[in-house]
C-alpha positions as CSV (number, residue, x, y, z in Angstrom):
1,M,38.5,27.6,113.8
2,N,38.9,31.6,114.3
3,R,42.2,32.0,111.9
4,M,43.6,35.2,113.9
5,K,43.1,34.0,117.1
6,Q,45.0,30.4,116.2
7,L,47.9,33.1,114.7
8,L,48.4,34.8,117.9
9,K,48.2,32.2,120.5
10,S,51.1,30.8,117.9
11,G,53.5,34.3,118.6
12,N,53.0,35.1,114.6
13,S,51.9,39.0,113.5
14,V,48.5,40.2,113.0
15,F,48.3,42.8,110.2
16,S,44.6,45.0,110.6
17,C,42.9,46.9,108.2
18,T,40.5,49.6,109.0
19,V,37.4,50.2,107.4
20,G,34.9,52.8,108.9
21,I,33.0,53.7,105.7
22,P,30.0,51.4,105.5
23,H,29.9,49.6,102.0
24,P,31.0,45.6,102.0
25,N,33.8,46.3,98.9
26,L,36.1,48.0,101.2
27,A,36.3,45.1,103.3
28,E,36.6,42.8,100.6
29,I,39.7,44.5,99.7
30,A,40.9,45.1,102.8
31,G,40.9,41.6,103.0
32,L,42.0,40.6,99.3
33,A,44.9,42.8,100.4
34,G,46.6,40.1,102.7
35,Y,45.3,41.7,105.7
36,E,44.8,39.2,108.5
37,C,42.3,41.3,110.7
38,T,39.7,44.0,108.8
39,M,38.8,46.3,112.2
40,L,35.0,47.5,111.2
41,D,34.9,50.7,112.5
42,G,32.0,52.1,114.8
43,E,33.1,53.8,117.1
44,H,35.1,56.5,114.7
45,G,33.2,54.9,111.8
46,C,30.2,54.7,110.0
47,I,29.5,51.3,110.6
48,N,26.0,50.9,112.2
49,A,23.7,47.8,112.3
50,D,22.4,48.5,109.0
51,S,26.2,48.0,107.2
52,L,27.6,45.6,109.1
53,D,26.1,42.0,108.4
54,M,27.6,42.8,104.5
55,M,31.0,43.5,105.6
56,I,31.2,40.7,107.6
57,L,30.2,38.3,105.1
58,A,32.7,40.6,102.6
59,A,35.4,40.2,105.0
60,F,35.1,36.5,105.0
61,A,34.9,35.8,101.9
62,A,38.6,37.2,101.5
63,G,39.7,35.5,103.7
64,S,40.4,38.3,106.5
65,T,39.0,37.8,110.3
66,P,36.2,40.6,111.0
67,V,36.3,42.0,114.2
68,F,34.5,44.9,115.1
69,R,35.4,48.2,116.9
70,A,31.8,48.8,118.7
71,P,30.6,52.2,119.8
72,S,31.0,51.3,123.9
73,I,31.0,48.8,125.7
74,D,27.3,47.8,125.3
75,G,25.7,45.1,124.6
76,A,23.1,45.9,121.2
77,L,25.6,46.1,118.3
78,V,28.2,43.7,120.0
79,K,25.5,40.8,120.3
80,L,24.3,41.6,116.5
81,A,28.1,41.5,115.3
82,L,28.6,38.2,117.7
83,D,25.4,36.8,115.8
84,H,26.3,37.6,112.9
85,G,30.0,36.0,112.5
86,A,32.2,38.6,113.9
87,G,35.5,37.2,115.1
88,G,35.8,39.0,118.0
89,I,35.1,42.8,119.5
90,L,37.7,45.5,120.2
91,F,36.0,47.3,123.4
92,P,36.9,51.0,123.2
93,H,37.7,53.4,126.4
94,V,37.9,50.7,128.8
95,R,38.9,52.3,132.3
96,N,39.1,49.4,135.1
97,V,38.3,45.9,136.2
98,E,34.9,46.9,136.2
99,D,34.7,47.7,132.6
100,A,36.9,44.6,131.3
101,K,34.4,41.8,133.5
102,K,31.5,43.6,131.4
103,A,33.5,43.6,128.1
104,V,34.1,39.6,128.3
105,Q,30.5,38.8,129.8
106,L,29.3,40.5,126.6
107,C,31.1,38.2,124.3
108,K,30.7,35.1,126.5
109,Y,28.0,32.2,126.6
110,P,26.9,31.3,130.4
111,P,28.1,30.3,132.4
112,T,31.3,32.2,132.0
113,G,29.0,35.6,130.7
114,K,25.9,36.6,129.6
115,R,25.8,36.5,125.8
116,G,22.9,36.3,124.9
117,V,21.9,32.9,122.6
118,G,20.8,33.5,118.9
119,P,23.5,32.9,116.4
120,G,23.0,33.4,112.9
121,R,25.8,32.9,110.8
122,P,27.6,30.8,112.9
123,I,25.5,28.1,112.9
124,H,24.8,28.4,109.0
125,Y,21.2,30.0,110.3
126,G,20.3,26.7,112.0
127,I,21.5,23.8,109.4
128,K,24.9,23.0,112.0
129,D,23.7,22.2,115.2
130,P,24.0,25.0,117.9
131,R,24.9,23.2,121.1
132,A,28.1,22.6,118.9
133,Y,28.8,26.0,118.6
134,L,28.3,26.9,121.9
135,S,30.5,24.3,123.2
136,Q,33.4,26.2,121.2
137,A,32.6,29.8,120.7
138,N,33.9,30.9,124.7
139,E,36.9,29.7,123.4
140,E,36.8,31.0,119.5
141,I,35.9,34.6,120.1
142,I,38.8,37.5,120.6
143,V,38.1,40.3,122.8
144,A,40.0,43.1,122.9
145,L,40.7,45.9,124.9
146,M,41.7,49.4,124.3
147,I,44.2,50.5,126.7
148,E,43.4,54.4,126.0
149,E,42.8,55.8,129.4
150,P,45.5,56.3,132.2
151,E,43.0,55.4,134.6
152,A,43.3,51.7,132.5
153,V,47.0,51.7,132.7
154,D,47.0,52.4,136.5
155,S,44.5,49.2,137.1
156,L,46.3,47.0,134.4
157,E,47.7,44.6,136.8
158,E,44.0,44.1,138.0
159,I,42.6,44.1,134.2
160,A,44.9,41.4,133.4
161,A,43.5,39.0,135.6
162,V,40.1,38.9,134.1
163,P,39.7,35.8,132.4
164,G,39.0,36.0,128.6
165,I,41.1,39.0,127.6
166,D,43.0,38.4,124.3
167,I,44.5,41.4,123.3
168,F,45.6,45.2,124.8
169,N,45.8,47.4,122.1
170,M,47.2,50.7,122.3
171,G,45.2,53.8,121.8
172,P,48.2,56.8,121.5
173,W,46.4,59.5,120.2
174,D,43.6,59.2,123.0
175,L,46.2,58.1,125.8
176,S,48.4,61.3,124.6
177,T,45.8,63.2,124.8
178,A,44.7,62.5,128.0
179,Y,47.7,62.7,129.9
180,G,48.3,66.5,128.0
181,Y,50.1,66.0,125.2
182,P,47.7,65.5,122.2
183,V,48.4,63.5,119.8
184,E,52.2,62.7,120.7
185,E,51.8,58.8,120.0
186,R,55.4,58.4,121.2
187,H,55.7,61.0,124.2
188,T,57.4,58.7,127.3
189,L,53.5,58.9,129.0
190,V,52.9,56.6,126.8
191,E,55.8,54.3,126.0
192,Q,55.6,53.2,129.6
193,A,52.3,52.9,128.9
194,F,53.7,50.6,126.3
195,E,56.5,48.3,128.3
196,K,53.9,47.3,131.1
197,V,51.5,46.5,128.9
198,L,53.9,44.5,127.2
199,D,55.4,42.8,130.5
200,L,51.3,42.2,132.1
201,G,50.1,40.7,128.1
202,H,53.7,38.4,128.4
203,K,52.7,37.2,131.8
204,H,48.7,37.0,131.6
205,G,49.3,35.1,128.4
206,I,47.4,38.4,126.3
207,A,48.7,39.5,123.3
208,V,49.7,43.2,122.1
209,G,48.6,45.6,120.0
210,V,49.8,48.9,118.6
211,C,49.6,51.3,115.5
212,P,52.9,51.3,113.9
213,L,54.5,54.7,112.1
214,N,55.6,53.0,109.4
215,A,57.2,49.4,107.9
216,Q,60.8,49.2,109.7
217,D,58.9,50.9,113.2
218,A,56.0,47.3,112.7
219,K,59.6,45.1,112.8
220,E,60.5,47.4,116.0
221,L,57.5,47.0,117.7
222,Y,57.3,43.1,116.9
223,R,60.7,43.0,118.3
224,K,59.6,44.1,121.5
225,G,56.6,41.6,121.7
226,A,54.0,43.3,119.9
227,R,51.9,40.8,117.8
228,F,48.3,42.3,116.6
229,F,49.1,45.8,114.4
230,E,46.5,48.1,113.9
231,A,48.6,49.0,110.6
232,V,46.5,51.5,108.1
233,S,43.1,52.7,107.8
234,I,41.6,52.4,104.6
235,E,40.6,55.9,104.4
236,S,43.4,57.4,105.2
237,F,45.6,55.2,103.0
238,L,43.5,55.9,100.1
239,A,43.2,59.9,100.9
240,G,47.0,60.2,101.1
241,Q,47.8,57.9,98.2
242,L,45.5,60.4,96.3
243,V,47.1,63.1,96.9
244,N,50.6,62.0,96.3
245,Y,49.5,61.0,93.4
246,R,48.1,64.6,92.4
247,R,51.5,66.1,93.5
248,D,53.6,63.6,91.5
249,C,51.3,64.0,87.9
250,R,51.3,68.3,88.8
251,I,52.2,69.9,85.5
252,E,53.5,73.4,85.3
């Protein structure tokens, strides 16, 4: 059972910690810290085929659902991540309904999709019945789409109607930059897009993901209807804490 998906379907919040450095201990720490989702970043981070397996295993061992942020809407690493047990895939730079359909197809077995049949960890490497896994995998795997392109916002009604999408995750840095206002994550155009995502997400049963600025912002966004929180990058958090600690310990 995909715990993260069950939480979202029940209307509960899911907090995600993004890990971009390819070391399993960091994925383990994110889970041990209580984050329901560990986002393994293959788009902006350095996680690739060589490191993905151990990081998925580490996240699971720590009680967190590993989700792979794919570098693109491409099948190779997506198939690898799913066959090694990732609980879902986050696809970047979805622009239109064709992109959305392709993302869903990469995560679903036929006849719904085009995922190749060769799971490893999910069937305990052949110890468990593969047919039992295939019978429920399409419902268990999370399909998440980044909403970070103006074209996607314009096409959102058609995209939301594609069956099999679980999360619309807002990408405010890319979206604001594409609108001509670099890294203004609370710009009026971004806020308007967020309201549209909330409305269509609620209409189609798709959870909405956001990047809260702080704990109070997370509570306010939850009140507005967001349920998935891409809350923190472990690298940025570490960098910030190191700066703060060194400043606090300054000896004049």
